[in-house]
Kinemage of the C-alpha trace (Angstrom):
@kinemage 1
@onewidth
@group {chain A} dominant
@subgroup {mainchain}
@vectorlist {calphas} color= white
{ca met a 1} P -17.689 15.941 -12.360
{ca met a 2} L -14.364 14.202 -12.854
{ca asn a 3} L -12.696 13.528 -16.216
{ca trp a 4} L -10.093 10.929 -17.152
{ca asp a 5} L -8.660 13.415 -19.237
{ca lys a 6} L -7.273 15.603 -16.483
{ca leu a 7} L -7.216 12.309 -13.965
{ca ile a 8} L -4.860 10.825 -15.038
{ca cys a 9} L -1.588 13.242 -15.516
{ca asp a 10} L 2.371 12.575 -15.623
{ca lys a 11} L 3.302 16.204 -14.278
{ca arg a 12} L 5.607 15.485 -11.685
{ca phe a 13} L 5.436 16.957 -8.162
{ca gly a 14} L 8.062 19.572 -7.165
{ca leu a 15} L 9.307 19.762 -10.927
{ca glu a 16} L 6.505 21.498 -12.699
{ca his a 17} L 8.681 23.680 -14.300
{ca tyr a 18} L 10.867 20.209 -16.092
{ca his a 19} L 7.689 19.221 -17.588
{ca asp a 20} L 8.557 17.392 -20.364
{ca pro a 21} L 6.040 15.180 -22.515
{ca arg a 22} L 8.569 12.963 -23.966
{ca arg a 23} L 7.800 9.724 -24.663
{ca gly a 24} L 10.439 6.959 -24.468
{ca ser a 25} L 11.659 3.751 -23.094
{ca arg a 26} L 9.203 3.988 -19.952
{ca ser a 27} L 6.508 6.098 -19.330
{ca asp a 28} L 6.654 8.944 -16.627
{ca phe a 29} L 4.484 6.018 -14.465
{ca gln a 30} L 6.370 3.852 -14.664
{ca arg a 31} L 9.091 5.406 -13.984
{ca asp a 32} L 7.196 6.287 -10.537
{ca tyr a 33} L 7.545 2.557 -9.929
{ca asp a 34} L 11.138 2.006 -10.580
{ca arg a 35} L 11.850 5.161 -8.791
{ca leu a 36} L 9.989 3.384 -5.297
{ca val a 37} L 11.062 -0.107 -5.786
{ca phe a 38} L 14.818 1.523 -5.817
{ca ser a 39} L 14.364 4.088 -2.469
{ca ser a 40} L 15.771 3.278 0.813
{ca pro a 41} L 11.679 3.489 2.185
{ca phe a 42} L 10.285 0.643 0.338
{ca arg a 43} L 13.567 -1.148 0.925
{ca arg a 44} L 13.052 -0.899 4.946
{ca leu a 45} L 9.618 -2.380 4.731
{ca gln a 46} L 11.349 -5.697 4.457
{ca asn a 47} L 11.597 -5.522 8.556
{ca lys a 48} L 8.454 -4.038 8.870
{ca thr a 49} L 5.682 -6.242 10.673
{ca gln a 50} L 2.403 -6.760 8.740
{ca val a 51} L 0.115 -8.367 10.727
{ca phe a 52} L 2.627 -11.688 12.281
{ca pro a 53} L 5.888 -11.238 14.208
{ca leu a 54} L 8.571 -10.637 11.172
{ca pro a 55} L 10.390 -14.309 9.791
{ca gly a 56} L 11.845 -17.010 11.733
{ca ser a 57} L 11.323 -20.295 10.136
{ca ile a 58} L 8.472 -19.932 8.857
{ca phe a 59} L 8.284 -17.567 6.207
{ca val a 60} L 5.018 -14.908 6.718
{ca his a 61} L 4.496 -11.508 4.770
{ca asn a 62} L 6.022 -8.254 5.843
{ca arg a 63} L 5.670 -4.790 4.431
{ca leu a 64} L 7.644 -5.380 1.634
{ca thr a 65} L 5.778 -8.850 0.014
{ca his a 66} L 2.690 -6.985 1.032
{ca ser a 67} L 2.955 -4.429 -1.431
{ca ile a 68} L 4.672 -6.074 -4.092
{ca glu a 69} L 1.677 -8.512 -4.036
{ca val a 70} L -0.677 -5.496 -3.882
{ca ala a 71} L 1.203 -3.403 -6.663
{ca cys a 72} L 0.361 -7.165 -8.933
{ca val a 73} L -3.173 -7.508 -8.287
{ca gly a 74} L -3.391 -3.482 -8.561
{ca arg a 75} L -2.015 -3.681 -11.769
{ca ser a 76} L -4.661 -6.585 -12.956
{ca leu a 77} L -7.281 -5.024 -11.481
{ca ala a 78} L -6.196 -1.675 -13.433
{ca thr a 79} L -5.078 -3.493 -16.359
{ca glu a 80} L -8.927 -5.277 -16.770
{ca ser a 81} L -10.549 -1.902 -16.267
{ca ala a 82} L -8.599 0.451 -18.379
{ca ile a 83} L -9.653 -2.494 -20.933
{ca ala a 84} L -13.722 -2.619 -20.445
{ca leu a 85} L -13.547 1.133 -20.380
{ca arg a 86} L -11.749 1.720 -23.981
{ca ala a 87} L -14.500 -0.194 -24.938
{ca val a 88} L -17.029 2.083 -23.497
{ca his a 89} L -15.156 5.501 -24.562
{ca pro a 90} L -13.774 4.051 -27.845
{ca asn a 91} L -14.184 7.657 -29.280
{ca glu a 92} L -13.170 9.904 -27.061
{ca pro a 93} L -9.833 11.842 -27.716
{ca trp a 94} L -7.937 10.698 -24.167
{ca thr a 95} L -9.014 6.826 -24.575
{ca pro a 96} L -5.375 6.160 -25.052
{ca lys a 97} L -4.657 7.679 -21.521
{ca leu a 98} L -6.315 4.808 -19.701
{ca asp a 99} L -3.673 2.241 -21.018
{ca ala a 100} L -1.552 3.653 -17.983
{ca met a 101} L -3.926 2.952 -15.092
{ca gly a 102} L -1.858 -0.474 -14.468
{ca glu a 103} L 1.043 1.052 -13.916
{ca ile a 104} L 0.005 4.076 -12.177
{ca val a 105} L -1.689 1.969 -9.570
{ca ala a 106} L 1.120 -0.301 -9.548
{ca ala a 107} L 2.752 2.422 -8.688
{ca ala a 108} L 0.694 3.489 -5.787
{ca cys a 109} L 0.217 0.219 -4.464
{ca leu a 110} L 3.848 -0.086 -4.094
{ca ala a 111} L 4.226 3.275 -1.951
{ca his a 112} L 0.890 2.941 0.199
{ca asp a 113} L 2.306 1.461 3.339
{ca leu a 114} L 5.571 3.505 3.428
{ca gly a 115} L 4.141 5.625 6.145
{ca asn a 116} L 3.514 3.168 8.588
{ca pro a 117} L 5.483 3.127 11.586
{ca pro a 118} L 7.070 -0.292 13.004
{ca phe a 119} L 5.156 -3.065 14.504
{ca gly a 120} L 1.769 -3.054 12.033
{ca his a 121} L -0.874 -1.174 12.909
{ca ser a 122} L -0.495 -1.075 16.777
{ca gly a 123} L 2.801 1.374 15.794
{ca glu a 124} L -0.231 4.411 14.141
{ca lys a 125} L -2.110 3.702 17.952
{ca ala a 126} L 0.939 3.889 19.751
{ca ile a 127} L 2.011 7.514 18.253
{ca ser a 128} L -1.493 8.632 18.589
{ca thr a 129} L -2.144 7.144 22.313
{ca phe a 130} L 1.200 8.757 22.991
{ca phe a 131} L -0.636 12.488 22.588
{ca ser a 132} L -3.836 11.471 23.163
{ca glu a 133} L -3.417 9.448 26.968
{ca gly a 134} L 0.245 9.549 27.520
{ca arg a 135} L 2.968 12.018 28.386
{ca gly a 136} L 2.347 13.914 24.741
{ca ala a 137} L -0.576 15.408 26.349
{ca asp a 138} L 0.778 18.112 28.156
{ca leu a 139} L 1.750 19.649 24.632
{ca lys a 140} L -1.663 20.243 23.444
{ca ser a 141} L -1.801 23.942 24.682
{ca glu a 142} L 1.614 25.259 22.543
{ca leu a 143} L -0.234 23.578 19.341
{ca thr a 144} L -3.052 24.860 17.539
{ca pro a 145} L -6.241 22.113 16.898
{ca gln a 146} L -5.236 21.246 13.856
{ca gln a 147} L -1.539 20.377 14.424
{ca trp a 148} L -3.476 18.374 17.556
{ca ala a 149} L -5.534 16.563 15.434
{ca asp a 150} L -2.447 15.374 13.507
{ca leu a 151} L -0.876 13.762 16.472
{ca thr a 152} L -3.500 12.149 18.180
{ca arg a 153} L -4.933 10.567 14.600
{ca phe a 154} L -1.500 9.746 13.375
{ca glu a 155} L -2.331 7.948 10.124
{ca gly a 156} L 0.165 5.929 8.468
{ca asn a 157} L -1.861 6.635 4.817
{ca ala a 158} L -0.803 10.390 5.328
{ca asn a 159} L 2.743 10.052 6.863
{ca ala a 160} L 2.966 8.163 3.617
{ca phe a 161} L 1.839 11.165 1.251
{ca arg a 162} L 4.413 13.550 3.740
{ca leu a 163} L 7.217 10.833 2.821
{ca leu a 164} L 6.601 11.440 -1.055
{ca thr a 165} L 6.094 14.952 -1.176
{ca his a 166} L 7.843 16.738 1.604
{ca gln a 167} L 11.648 18.304 1.472
{ca phe a 168} L 13.924 16.963 3.921
{ca asn a 169} L 16.982 18.344 4.606
{ca gly a 170} L 19.029 18.234 1.885
{ca arg a 171} L 16.723 16.303 -0.499
{ca arg a 172} L 15.383 18.058 -3.323
{ca ala a 173} L 11.813 20.264 -3.657
{ca gly a 174} L 8.613 17.654 -4.228
{ca gly a 175} L 10.490 14.786 -2.424
{ca phe a 176} L 10.240 11.462 -4.626
{ca ala a 177} L 8.858 13.783 -7.579
{ca met a 178} L 6.085 11.626 -8.167
{ca thr a 179} L 3.472 11.875 -10.777
{ca tyr a 180} L 0.470 14.047 -9.479
{ca ser a 181} L -1.976 10.755 -10.523
{ca thr a 182} L 0.318 8.143 -8.526
{ca leu a 183} L 0.262 10.922 -5.132
{ca ala a 184} L -3.677 11.354 -6.076
{ca ser a 185} L -4.317 7.507 -5.608
{ca ile a 186} L -3.097 6.510 -2.814
{ca val a 187} L -4.754 9.073 -0.578
{ca lys a 188} L -8.039 6.780 0.158
{ca tyr a 189} L -9.017 9.671 2.559
{ca pro a 190} L -8.991 12.975 1.025
{ca tyr a 191} L -9.565 15.102 4.098
{ca glu a 192} L -7.352 16.776 7.175
{ca ser a 193} L -7.403 15.578 10.268
{ca ser a 194} L -10.356 17.361 12.351
{ca leu a 195} L -12.456 15.340 9.424
{ca ala a 196} L -11.050 12.556 10.882
{ca gly a 197} L -13.725 11.202 12.912
{ca glu a 198} L -13.878 7.828 15.355
{ca lys a 199} L -12.048 5.596 12.667
{ca asn a 200} L -8.888 8.359 13.054
{ca lys a 201} L -8.614 8.236 9.139
{ca phe a 202} L -7.510 11.184 7.028
{ca gly a 203} L -5.392 12.242 3.996
{ca phe a 204} L -2.858 14.662 4.630
{ca phe a 205} L -0.727 16.391 7.727
{ca thr a 206} L -1.257 20.651 8.345
{ca ser a 207} L 2.383 20.887 6.678
{ca glu a 208} L 1.461 19.317 3.464
{ca lys a 209} L -2.356 20.779 2.602
{ca ser a 210} L -1.564 23.032 0.630
{ca asp a 211} L 0.364 20.384 -1.701
{ca phe a 212} L -2.644 17.979 -1.795
{ca val a 213} L -4.649 20.898 -2.573
{ca lys a 214} L -2.093 21.484 -5.371
{ca val a 215} L -2.580 18.075 -6.833
{ca ala a 216} L -6.192 17.845 -6.344
{ca thr a 217} L -6.847 21.054 -8.713
{ca glu a 218} L -4.687 20.305 -11.328
{ca leu a 219} L -6.594 16.719 -11.546
{ca gly a 220} L -9.389 18.098 -11.378
{ca met a 221} L -10.986 16.349 -8.122
{ca ile a 222} L -14.002 17.277 -6.921
{ca ser a 223} L -14.043 19.730 -3.890
{ca asp a 224} L -16.602 18.820 -1.183
{ca pro a 225} L -15.849 21.111 1.904
{ca gly a 226} L -16.173 20.479 5.378
{ca pro a 227} L -19.028 22.630 7.423
{ca asn a 228} L -16.481 24.842 8.847
{ca gly a 229} L -14.334 24.970 5.489
{ca glu a 230} L -12.090 22.374 6.097
{ca val a 231} L -10.301 21.173 3.068
{ca arg a 232} L -11.906 17.733 1.946
{ca tyr a 233} L -12.386 16.171 -1.207
{ca lys a 234} L -13.832 13.383 -3.350
{ca arg a 235} L -11.594 10.624 -4.052
{ca his a 236} L -9.530 10.015 -7.568
{ca pro a 237} L -11.063 7.312 -8.753
{ca leu a 238} L -7.564 4.887 -8.938
{ca val a 239} L -7.873 5.120 -5.041
{ca tyr a 240} L -10.657 2.281 -5.577
{ca leu a 241} L -8.650 0.381 -7.378
{ca val a 242} L -5.569 0.651 -4.997
{ca glu a 243} L -8.067 0.418 -1.896
{ca ala a 244} L -9.495 -3.266 -3.676
{ca ala a 245} L -6.012 -4.540 -4.076
{ca asp a 246} L -4.982 -3.981 -0.579
{ca asp a 247} L -8.567 -5.633 0.613
{ca ile a 248} L -8.001 -8.602 -1.625
{ca cys a 249} L -4.155 -9.023 -0.289
{ca tyr a 250} L -4.383 -8.477 2.967
{ca glu a 251} L -7.432 -10.625 4.049
{ca ile a 252} L -6.540 -13.706 1.936
{ca met a 253} L -2.779 -13.755 2.156
{ca asp a 254} L -3.362 -13.266 6.025
{ca met a 255} L -5.529 -16.601 5.900
{ca glu a 256} L -2.922 -18.164 4.661
{ca asp a 257} L 0.262 -17.207 6.356
{ca ala a 258} L -1.839 -17.893 9.545
{ca his a 259} L -2.382 -21.527 8.183
{ca lys a 260} L 1.730 -22.056 7.290
{ca leu a 261} L 1.389 -20.501 11.032
{ca lys a 262} L -0.829 -23.279 12.144
{ca leu a 263} L -3.100 -21.065 13.489
{ca leu a 264} L -5.841 -21.994 11.235
{ca pro a 265} L -6.520 -25.779 10.636
{ca thr a 266} L -6.399 -27.082 6.399
{ca ala a 267} L -9.791 -28.169 6.285
{ca asp a 268} L -11.510 -24.706 7.910
{ca val a 269} L -9.317 -22.946 5.530
{ca ile a 270} L -10.203 -25.009 2.635
{ca glu a 271} L -13.619 -24.565 3.293
{ca leu a 272} L -13.544 -20.905 3.360
{ca leu a 273} L -11.857 -20.355 0.563
{ca leu a 274} L -14.390 -22.635 -1.615
{ca gln a 275} L -17.129 -20.397 -0.301
{ca phe a 276} L -15.939 -17.834 -3.105
{ca phe a 277} L -17.643 -20.345 -5.930
{ca asp a 278} L -20.738 -22.066 -7.181
{ca thr a 279} L -21.040 -25.896 -6.956
{ca asp a 280} L -19.701 -26.908 -10.063
{ca arg a 281} L -16.482 -24.575 -9.502
{ca gln a 282} L -15.791 -26.326 -6.281
{ca glu a 283} L -16.059 -29.541 -7.549
{ca arg a 284} L -13.290 -28.826 -10.489
{ca met a 285} L -10.858 -27.380 -7.400
{ca lys a 286} L -11.874 -30.270 -5.866
{ca ala a 287} L -10.406 -32.723 -8.015
{ca val a 288} L -7.307 -30.482 -8.765
{ca met a 289} L -6.441 -30.307 -4.953
{ca asn a 290} L -6.680 -34.795 -5.353
{ca his a 291} L -3.354 -34.401 -7.209
{ca val a 292} L -1.620 -32.564 -4.437
{ca asp a 293} L -0.408 -33.208 -1.094
{ca asp a 294} L 1.303 -31.153 0.514
{ca pro a 295} L -1.383 -29.286 2.348
{ca asn a 296} L 0.887 -25.784 2.206
{ca glu a 297} L 0.140 -25.743 -1.648
{ca lys a 298} L -3.842 -26.722 -1.641
{ca ile a 299} L -3.725 -23.192 0.300
{ca ala a 300} L -1.929 -21.350 -2.023
{ca tyr a 301} L -3.965 -22.721 -5.307
{ca leu a 302} L -7.406 -21.884 -3.617
{ca arg a 303} L -5.546 -18.730 -3.048
{ca ser a 304} L -4.572 -17.941 -6.101
{ca cys a 305} L -7.958 -18.636 -7.455
{ca val a 306} L -9.700 -16.653 -5.018
{ca ile a 307} L -7.615 -14.050 -5.788
{ca gly a 308} L -8.071 -14.518 -9.586
{ca ala a 309} L -12.002 -14.244 -8.983
{ca leu a 310} L -11.801 -11.056 -6.739
{ca val a 311} L -9.617 -9.064 -9.067
{ca asn a 312} L -12.659 -10.041 -11.988
{ca ala a 313} L -15.737 -8.626 -9.663
{ca cys a 314} L -14.034 -5.448 -8.500
{ca ala a 315} L -12.720 -4.687 -11.726
{ca asp a 316} L -16.529 -5.485 -13.044
{ca thr a 317} L -17.653 -3.224 -9.899
{ca phe a 318} L -15.379 -0.281 -10.806
{ca val a 319} L -17.040 0.147 -14.703
{ca ala a 320} L -20.283 -0.537 -13.974
{ca asn a 321} L -20.179 2.067 -11.350
{ca glu a 322} L -18.198 4.556 -13.059
{ca gln a 323} L -20.023 7.403 -13.452
{ca gln a 324} L -20.911 7.074 -9.616
{ca ile a 325} L -17.131 7.235 -8.907
{ca leu a 326} L -16.477 10.006 -11.367
{ca ala a 327} L -19.440 11.845 -9.915
{ca gly a 328} L -18.324 11.285 -5.995
{ca thr a 329} L -21.096 9.636 -5.687
{ca phe a 330} L -19.782 6.255 -5.129
{ca asp a 331} L -19.938 4.670 -1.371
{ca gly a 332} L -17.842 2.194 0.250
{ca pro a 333} L -14.881 0.196 -1.207
{ca leu a 334} L -15.067 -1.984 -3.706
{ca ile a 335} L -15.190 -4.866 -2.501
{ca thr a 336} L -18.326 -4.055 -0.451
{ca his a 337} L -20.122 -3.777 -3.899
{ca ile a 338} L -18.946 -6.952 -5.833
{ca his a 339} L -21.830 -10.125 -6.555
{ca glu a 340} L -22.839 -12.956 -4.123
{ca pro a 341} L -21.425 -15.538 -3.685
{ca leu a 342} L -18.216 -13.406 -3.366
{ca arg a 343} L -18.929 -11.216 -1.208
{ca gln a 344} L -19.985 -13.076 1.269
{ca ala a 345} L -17.784 -15.431 1.331
{ca tyr a 346} L -15.157 -11.999 1.776
{ca arg a 347} L -17.283 -11.302 4.947
{ca asn a 348} L -16.739 -14.920 6.685
{ca cys a 349} L -13.481 -14.573 5.727
{ca glu a 350} L -12.981 -11.121 7.817
{ca lys a 351} L -14.892 -12.164 10.697
{ca leu a 352} L -12.680 -15.178 11.181
{ca ser a 353} L -9.494 -12.949 10.451
{ca tyr a 354} L -11.021 -10.901 13.599
{ca ala a 355} L -11.557 -14.234 15.518
{ca lys a 356} L -8.773 -15.975 15.151
{ca ile a 357} L -5.581 -14.178 13.278
{ca tyr a 358} L -5.614 -10.504 14.930
{ca ser a 359} L -6.345 -11.523 18.585
{ca ala a 360} L -3.809 -14.418 17.835
{ca pro a 361} L -1.125 -14.467 20.950
{ca asp a 362} L 2.125 -13.261 18.635
{ca val a 363} L 0.300 -10.664 17.260
{ca val a 364} L -1.224 -9.297 20.681
{ca asp a 365} L 2.592 -9.830 21.701
{ca ile a 366} L 3.432 -7.301 19.349
{ca glu a 367} L 1.143 -4.563 19.636
{ca leu a 368} L 2.420 -4.655 23.483
{ca ala a 369} L 6.039 -4.642 22.582
{ca gly a 370} L 5.553 -2.036 19.847
{ca thr a 371} L 3.083 0.013 22.108
{ca arg a 372} L 6.125 0.128 24.381
{ca ile a 373} L 8.907 0.251 22.451
{ca ile a 374} L 7.419 3.494 20.623
{ca thr a 375} L 6.000 5.629 23.537
{ca tyr a 376} L 9.680 5.181 25.196
{ca leu a 377} L 11.429 6.661 21.762
{ca leu a 378} L 8.985 9.313 21.315
{ca gln a 379} L 9.161 10.962 25.139
{ca glu a 380} L 12.591 10.510 24.215
{ca leu a 381} L 13.304 12.239 21.036
{ca ile a 382} L 10.559 14.895 21.807
{ca asn a 383} L 11.979 15.324 24.971
{ca ala a 384} L 15.300 15.608 22.500
{ca val a 385} L 13.981 18.126 20.230
{ca arg a 386} L 12.375 20.582 22.717
{ca tyr a 387} L 15.771 20.792 24.972
{ca pro a 388} L 18.434 19.846 22.620
{ca thr a 389} L 21.034 21.667 24.840
{ca leu a 390} L 20.616 18.731 27.464
{ca asn a 391} L 23.582 16.333 28.032
{ca phe a 392} L 21.457 13.022 26.899
{ca ser a 393} L 19.789 15.066 24.210
{ca arg a 394} L 23.026 16.169 22.333
{ca leu a 395} L 24.098 12.291 22.334
{ca leu a 396} L 20.269 11.384 21.006
{ca leu a 397} L 20.395 13.649 18.873
{ca ala a 398} L 23.629 13.378 17.370
{ca lys a 399} L 21.885 10.062 16.274
{ca val a 400} L 19.662 10.992 14.026
{ca pro a 401} L 19.857 11.567 10.405
{ca glu a 402} L 20.495 14.757 9.639
{ca gln a 403} L 17.740 14.959 7.056
{ca tyr a 404} L 15.041 15.572 9.748
{ca gln a 405} L 14.556 18.773 10.945
{ca thr a 406} L 15.424 18.748 14.444
{ca asp a 407} L 15.845 21.946 14.639
{ca ala a 408} L 12.396 23.262 13.057
{ca pro a 409} L 11.767 27.023 14.398
{ca thr a 410} L 8.373 25.486 15.695
{ca leu a 411} L 6.995 23.106 18.130
{ca tyr a 412} L 5.571 21.720 15.677
{ca gly a 413} L 7.691 21.164 13.235
{ca lys a 414} L 10.180 19.811 15.993
{ca ile a 415} L 8.002 16.863 16.848
{ca gln a 416} L 7.099 16.178 13.458
{ca ala a 417} L 11.244 15.172 13.000
{ca ala a 418} L 10.644 13.104 15.529
{ca ile a 419} L 7.730 11.193 13.931
{ca asp a 420} L 9.470 11.335 10.671
{ca his a 421} L 12.463 9.437 12.120
{ca ile a 422} L 10.157 6.935 14.141
{ca ser a 423} L 8.277 5.704 11.520
{ca gly a 424} L 10.669 5.423 8.896
{ca met a 425} L 12.699 2.699 10.882
{ca thr a 426} L 12.114 -0.710 10.865
{ca asp a 427} L 11.152 -2.909 14.029
{ca val a 428} L 14.864 -4.347 14.299
{ca tyr a 429} L 16.012 -0.999 14.217
{ca ala a 430} L 14.052 0.677 16.698
{ca leu a 431} L 14.063 -2.405 19.177
{ca asp a 432} L 17.510 -2.135 19.110
{ca leu a 433} L 17.540 1.965 19.547
{ca tyr a 434} L 15.578 0.945 22.300
{ca arg a 435} L 17.386 -1.321 23.909
{ca arg a 436} L 20.693 0.674 23.346
{ca leu a 437} L 18.751 4.085 25.324
{ca thr a 438} L 17.829 1.542 28.041
{ca gly a 439} L 21.004 0.405 28.505
{ca ser a 440} L 19.695 -3.177 28.307
{ca ser a 441} L 21.922 -4.492 25.326
{ca leu a 442} L 25.529 -3.175 26.681
{ca arg a 443} L 27.931 -5.502 28.395
{ca ile a 444} L 29.881 -4.971 31.131
{ca val a 445} L 33.173 -6.006 30.579
{ca asn a 446} L 35.759 -6.380 33.293
């Protein structure tokens, strides 16, 4: 059984020997949040696709706005849960630690998408398929089975853990030097890539396996080794709140974006969002909407009501299942355990999203273009790190920031450097580099 006294820990990764339990105007978990906000990887999220192409005249969400909203929802979720848990455990000496749940979850929510490459989830797929079915397949014999599993199942969540913990060239040990609890709270799949299964989900690369074990051991997370001794743990409990905040935001906000882009009619979205409430509440909400003429404002009002209802339901579910979560026996995300009619209404939103949103022509166009761009950049960069003395390789490597170890002593390390660079790119930068390398952006002056 895990316990909150160990699970909430402000020790900093890489700075363990400097650990100081002092208390100032900001807690260490608040420092995590602030450190992320002021970081370059977080700022770059503003030019990374969430679902729809980056905005033109109509605003839609990007990875940055999505992450900020998830952090807001996550903080509310965790704060509601902490209040209830304090009432459940009023006399425990560690009960005051529960007050930090909102700060930890908010910081983890800000960081949860930091490892995602450009062009949304299609970017992840482009990286993994480059190795599983593209030109990268020729490298399999030169890598260990575990390294190969990392590459063919590339996962943004694992890449976020690497980004936050890896010591890149010229940087300090411990990467971002985040607190142990914040780091553990972003790892939705706390096992290595060989256990990823058909969904290709895992929590850390081979290069960061020992780092994750160190964090998990310190926090008292439950070890659950795979059939062949693979590293696997039960989730840190706060992962459930981070995941729920993400589930709430991407599902509901994607619908609002689709409405703004006129992919979904106003009447259909109103009907779908009203399904989250009973008849009496629906009538009151309709009365409120009658005072508003702007369709976008009507949807925004309904969206806020739905998010509030889902936050309360997920917090209730978390607290009601606290013992199973601490024991590592709770199965599935919180959103699948909430009460009706919320659960069925959420399912209805999912069905509509897959039918009307994620298969929309603009979304598919982004996937096609992103796959081509990332595949080309991987091909050229990996060739450059393998054969750095070639003329084109020297020219290309000169454009790679020095923080990426392109001269790593192993092939796996060299490939990781290439992926680190590409996954950190914005959509705009990746497209621009692709055009420059292919010569399509050059102007010929007579």
